[in-house]
N, C-alpha and C positions, 0 to 999 in steps of 0.2 A: 352554846358551847358545851362540850362534854368533857368530863374528867376521865383521865386514863389511869390505869392501874399503877400503883406505886412499885418501884423497883424492889422494894423489900418484900413484896408479896410472894414472889416465886419461892424463896427459901421458906417462907411461912407455910406455904402449901406442903413443902417437902417434909415439914415436921408435923403435918396433920392438922393444922388449924383451919385451913380452907376458908379464909376470910378475904373479902374484897374491900376495895376502897368505898366509896360513898354511895349512899342512895341518891338516885337522881329522879326527880319528878319532872316529867316533861308535860307542861301545861301548854295547850295549844295557844300560840300567840307569837310575839316577837315584834309587834308594832307596825307591820306593814299595813298600809291603808286599806288594802282589800281583804284583810283577814276576816274570817268569820269564826266565831266561837263554836266549839263542838256542843252537842246536846248537854243540857244541864243535868242530865242523869235522871234516873228513876229509882225509886225504892230507897228506903232507909229504915233505921230503927232496929235492925237485927244484926247480930254479930256471931262469928264463929271462928274456929281455928282453921288455918290453911291446910292442915293435914289431919287425917283421921286418927283417932286413938290418943289425942293429946289431952293431958290433964295438967292442973297447976303443979308446979310452975315449970314452963318450958325450959329446957336446958340449952346450953350453948358452949362452944369452945371458947377459950380465952380470947377476948377481944370481940366476940360476936354479939355481946349484949348491947343494948341501947345506952347511949350516954358516954360519960367520960370514964376511961380506964387505962391502966398501964398497958394492957393487952392491945388496945387500939393504937397506942403509940407505936408498939412493935410492928403492927400490921400496916399502919397507914401514915406514920410520921406525924400524926396529930392525935390528940386523946379523945376527941368527940366522934362517936359513931352514931349516925343519924337513922339507924334502923335496927333490925334484929335479923341475925343470920341463923336460919334453921339448918343446922349441920347434919349431914348424913351420918347415921350411926347413933343418933340421939332422938328420943321421942318417937321411935319407930320410923323415922324418915330415912329414906335410902334412894339411890338412883332408881328411877322408875316410879316413885311415889307420885300420886296425883295431887296437884296444887289446886286448892279450892278457894273460891271467893270468900273473903272474911266479912264483907259488907255488901249490901245490895247497891247497885248503881249501873252506870253506863260505861262501856269500854270506850275511852276517848282516844287511846293511841296504842298501836302495836307496831313497834319499830326496833331498829338495831342501833346501838351506840357503842363505841369503843369503851371498854371498861365495864359495860353493863350487859353486853351480849343482847339477845332479843329480850324485850321487856314488855309488860302490859301495864297500862295506866287506867285506872277506873275512878270515875268521879261519882260521888253520891250526892243526892240533892239536899242532904242535911249539912253539906259543907265539907265533908271528909273527902280525901283523895288517897287512893291506895296504889302502891307500886310493887309489882312482883318482877324480880330481875335476877341476873347473874346465874341462871340455871337452865335457860332455854336455848335450843336451836329453834329456827323458824318452824320446823315441823312439829316441835313439841307443843306449840301454842294452839289451843282448841277454840279460841274465840276470835272475833274480828271487830274492827272499829264499828261502833254503832250498836253492838249487841247489848241487850239488857241482861245483867246477871243478878241472881239472887244468892243469898248465903248458901254455900255448899255446892254451887254450880262449878263445873270444872273450868279452870283457867288454862291448865296445861300439865305437862309431865316434867318433873324435876329430874335432870340427869347430868348436868354439867357442874364442874368446879367444887363439888363436895358440899354445896349448900344452896339454899334459896334465900335471897335477901328480900325482906319485907320492909317497906317504908310507909309511914302514914303522916299526912300533913293536912292542915286546913288552909294553906296558902295556895290559891289558884294561879297566881302569876308566876310564870317560869323564872323570869329574871330575879324576882324577889326571893324565890325559894333557892335558886342557885347561889345568890349572894350570901345566903346564910348556911350554906352547905357544911361549913366547918365550925359553925357557931352554935353554942348552946344558948340560943336566944328565944326559944319557944316555937320556932318555925316548924321544927320536926317534933312529932309526938312519939312517946314510947308505944310501939305497936302492941306489946303484951298487955300493958296497963289499959290501953284503949279498948282492946278486945274484952278484957276481964270486966271493965266498967260497963261495957255494953251488955255483956251477959248478965251481970248483976242487976241491971236496970230494966230487964224484961226482954232484951234481945235474946237470940236463941242458940245458934247452932254449935254444938260441940262436935258432932260428927255427921257425915252423910246428909248435909242439908239442914240440919237444925233439930233442936228439941224444943219442947214447950207446946202447949195446946194451940191448935189452929183457931180456937175461939178467944185467945189472948191477944189483944191488940198490940202490935209491935213485933210479935213473933214471926218467924219466917213462914210458918203455916198460915197464919192470919193474912200476911201480905199476899201469899200465893192465892189463897181462896178469894180474897177481895178482888184481885185482878181478874181471876176467872169469872167471878160473878158479874163484875162491871162490863167485861168484854162481851159476854153472852147477851146481856141486855142491849148493849150499844150496837153490836155487830149483827145480831140475829133478830132483835126486837122481841124476844120472848119475855114472858112475865117473870116477876121476881120469884114466884112459886116454882116455875119451871126451871129457872136458873138454880134455885136451891136444891131441886131434885137432882140436877146434874152434880152439884157439889156433894150431896150426900153419897153418891156413888163414887166420886173421886176420893172422898175421905175414906171410904171402905177399902178402896183398891190400893191407895198409895200412902196410907197412914196419917198420923196426926199432924205431920208437917206438909202434907201434899207434896212430897219430894219427887222432883222430876227425874232423878237419877236412880230411884229405888228399883231393885230387881228382885224377883222371886225365883231363886235358883239360877241355873245356867242353861245354855242351849235354847230350848223353846220356852223357858220360864218367862213370866210376865215382866214388863218393864215400863216404868214411867207412871204418870198420873192415872192412866187408864189400864195399866198393867197389860199393855199390848203383847200378844203372844203369837207364836207360830208365824203364819203368813202376815198377820197384822203387824208383827214386829218388823218384818221385812218392809212392809208398806211404810211404817214410820221412818225407817232409814232412807227409803227412796224419797219420801216426802221431804225429809230434811235436806236432801241434796237439791231437790227442785226449788226449795225456798231459800237455799243458801244460808241456812241457820244451823247452829249446833243441835244435835239430836236431843240433848238433855236441857236445852234452854226452855224456859217457861213460855216464851213467845211461840216457839215452834210447836209445843204440845197444845197450846190453846188453839193454834191454827189447825192442827190435826183434828181436834175435837170438833171444831166448827165445820171443817171439811166433811167429817162423817155425818154430822147432824143435818147438813144441807144436801146429803145424798139420799134420795128417796129409797134407794135399794136397801139401805141399812135400817129403815123402819119396817123390819120384816114382820110377817104375821106371827103372833104369839098369843099369849093370854088375852091381850086386848085387841086382837085382830090387826089388820093392816093400818097402822097409824100414819099420820102425816106430821111434818114439822109444825104446820099451822095448828093442828089439834093439840099437840104437845105444848106449843108456845102459849096457848090460851088457858092452860090449867091454872086453877086458883088454890089448889091444895098441894103443898110441897111434898107430903107423904105419898099422895097419888102420883105426883111427878116422879118421885124417886123410883117407884115400882114400875111405872111405864117405861122409864129410861132403862132400867135394869132388865126388864123382861122383853125389851125390843131387841133389835140387832145391834144396839150401840155398844154393849159390853162384849158380847160374843158375836159370832158371825151369823147367828140365826135367832129368830124370836123364840122365847121360852114360854111354856105353858105353866111352869111351876117354879118355885124357888129352889134351885138345885143344891145349894150349899147352906141354906138356912140363914143367909145373911140379910135377907130382905128387911127384917125388923130393924137391924142396925142402920141400914141405908136410910130407912124412913126417919129414924131418930136423928141421924146426922143432918138430913134434909131440913127437919124442923129446927134444929139448932142454927143452921145457916140462915134460914128464913128470919129467925129472930135476931141474929147477930148483924146481918147486913140489911135489915129493913125491907124484906121482900114484899111486904104488903104495900109499899109505896110504888111499886112498879107493875103497871099493867102491860099487856101485850101491845106492841106498836105495830099496827097493821101495815103501815106504809113500808116499814123496814122488813117485817116478817113476810109480807107478800113478795118482796124481792128475793128474800132468802128461799121461800118456797119455790119461786120460779127457777132459781138456780138449782134447787134440789131436783127438779124434774129433769134437768139435763145432766145431773151428776156433777155439777160444777161446785167450786168452793165458794164460801161466803167472802165478804170483803177482806177479812183478815187473812184468809188462806188463799186468796186469789193470786193467780200469776199474771193477771192483767186483763183477762177477757171478761170477767164478771165482777160486779161491784155493788155493794148495798148502799153506797153513799155517793154515787157519781151523778147526783142531781146538780149539774153544773150550770151556771148561768150562761146564756147564749153570748153575752159580752161581759168581759171581766167585771166591769163596774156597774152594770145596769141595775142590779138588785141591792148591792151593798155599798154603793158609792165609794168604792175602794180608792179611786183617784182623789176624790174630795178629801177623804181622811188623810191620805198621804200628803197632800198639799198643806193641810192644816198643821202638819208636824215639821214643815221646813224650818230650819234653824234650831231644832230641838236636839238635845243630847250631846254628850261628849263621847267620842269613839273609844270603846274599850272592849276587850274580849271577855265579857262577863255576861251571864244570862240570869234571868229571874226577874219577876215583876217588882220585887223589892228594890231593884236597882234603878227603876224608872218611876217609882211612886205608886201608880196604879193604872189600870187600863182606862178607867173613866177619867182620871185627872192626872195625866203623866207630868212628871217633873221636868221642866225644860232643861234643867241642869243635871239630869240623870245620865246614866252611862249604859250603853248597849252597843251591839255590833250590827252588821248588815242583816243577818237572819233574825235577830231580835227585833229590829225595826219592821221588817216585813211581817213578822208574827203579830206585832202590835197593830199594824194597819188592818190586817185581815180579821183579827179578833174584834177590833172596834167596829169594823164594817159588818160583823155578824156572820163570818164564815167559820168553818171548822178548822181548828188549830189544836195542837197538842197542849197539854197542861203546862203552864209556867215556862213558856218559851222552850219547850222540850224538843227542839230540832236544831239541825245545822244544815249547811248546804248539801252535804252528801245524802243525809236522810230525807231532805226535801226532794231531791232529784229521784231518789229511790222510790219514794212514795208516788211521785208524779208518774213514773214509768211502771209502777207496780200496783200497790194496793189501793191507791186513790182515796185514802182516808181524809186527806187535806187538799191535795192538788191532783190535777189530771193533765197529763201531757197533751199539748196541741201542736199542730204544724206551725212553723214559724210564720207562714203567710196568713194564718188565722189570728196571730197574736196582736192584741191592740191595747188601748188604754185600760188600765186596771189589771192586766195580766201580769204574770211574774216571769222573770228570766233568771235562770240559775246556771252558773258555770262552775265546773270543777276540773281540776287537774290532779293527777295522782289519786290520793285517797280523799281528796276533797276537804281536808282539814286545814285549819290555820290559814296561811296565805295561799292555800290551794283552792279556795272557794270564795265566791261572791254571789250576791243576789240583789235584785232590785225590782221596783214596780215600773212597768211601762207607762209612758204618757202618750205615746204615739204608736200608730200601726207600723209594724216591722216591714210589711210589704211596700209601704209608701216611702219609708226613710232608710230602711236597711240598718246598718250599724250606726248611722247617724241619728237614729230614733232617740228622742229624749226619754230620760228615766229619772226616777226619784230614788235615792239610796242613802244609806248611812255609810259614811266613809267613801270608798271608791278611790281609784288612782288619781282622779282629778279633783277630788273633793276636799273640803276643809276639815273633815273629821266628823262633823255632825251631819244631820239630815240635809241633803242638798240636791239640786237639779244638775244633771249632766247629760252627756250622750252615752250610748252603749259603748262606743269605741273608747271614749275618754275614761269612763269609769272602770271598764273591765280590762282595757289595755291588751297586752299580748295573750291574756287568757282566752280571748276569742279565737286566737289562732292555734293555741296548743291544748285547749281544754274541751270538755264535753259540754255542749250547750243544750239546755232543756228549756223550752217555753212551756208554761203551765198555766192552767186556769183554776182558780180557787173553787173548792167544793162547798156547796151550801150545807148548812146544818139541817 
């Protein structure tokens, strides 16, 4: 249920207070047996203000502060205000100001509700949930469900109702949060104090994506650098020294926070991690559209970097001659890697024979710092992955992360779903386990090795556990839900690869989504029988399901998925080997 605006609100706007009713956290859920929880989020530990130029203490119009106040009674007919209203005309906030992520996480919902207008809900894997509301039209919102955001990434543009309402809670269950909407019982946290505490404890961003050294664990710069480092090693198979060389260049280009939204001037000025400029800036925009990701998201820019690195044409002749990704990926000296990356065609459009701006020494210094910070010596080139990336580079295709579906570095898929990982055997061993609940995370089921039979998870959490125990590629800590599972199966193939329904058999995965695939709009299961033999009567093992008892149970496709098979998008997928 959603709350509507109080009748007293209209005159309150007339006198310039611009305050709304209650913060609403929409947590995916509601109790339907086929619900699947959204991704558990990614990133945590860094904090920032939602608008640039803010310093202690943020101001508010009467009633806009968090907690109990006489002003809240005037505006809402109750004294408790469960969020903070960033009022236009204060703190430099105005119509047209950019709303930025205050904490790293995953966008769980972008939706409309009476009294809230269009809102954005973000879940962070350290247990916080953030809501941005009461200021957006749909077109103002620049993120979509499933996106990963880091501190300072753009959420949208504030332009409605004279303010932006920010809410923070650690309660993931919608019904529980809703029940406490007017209660000062600890459900809702003071957003300002939460941000300030995060900043004081090592989190980072005051403006434009964060402050604090990229070498300080927990800062936004550290988080961004760590993600880039890990992805280059995992996706491209390059050595830790080579990945550090790339990071040394990104640090020089985008500053101490490796800020994805940073720009150097206007027009053809550089932009983002690589300070893409001119035609390369246009390519970044085009690539963002092709990947259906925000241009300033970290995920998009990592994909762009990998796309460039797997393109043989970009390893142009320069000081080091015509390099290859394979040669670069086997380097053991981060300083050498920094210069080879810099003087190839990766930074500019052509190879260089000299250091044109004298920044080479700094790039080498930063590369050495990255090598030490992220343990670069532990990672040698992985020839099986690197060979695939080199093969892709010869055709100008992207790597696994930047693939649009034609090429993949990780699609070494078993010929039959359970032949290598005993997926079906693992699934059967879990029959009768778990209580159904829309919550993600290993801590809720005990451990992968020894799951707690009385633990709690949902359908996508169960499939994650089965594939993880069977030795297949899965995201960290149950970090998917049915929409992102289907997107991966039809796109990047990091975990799953779509197959024809007539190929689907025991140990394969079925995923069905309607609408945005969130909450009761998605369900997933492990097949026990071949679809071509039994059709929708094929037996499956799932957590929940329309015909299930709530825990892990056996059912048929038709019984478990119900009308979703008629109205939803059905994807059959085969797990990807590690």
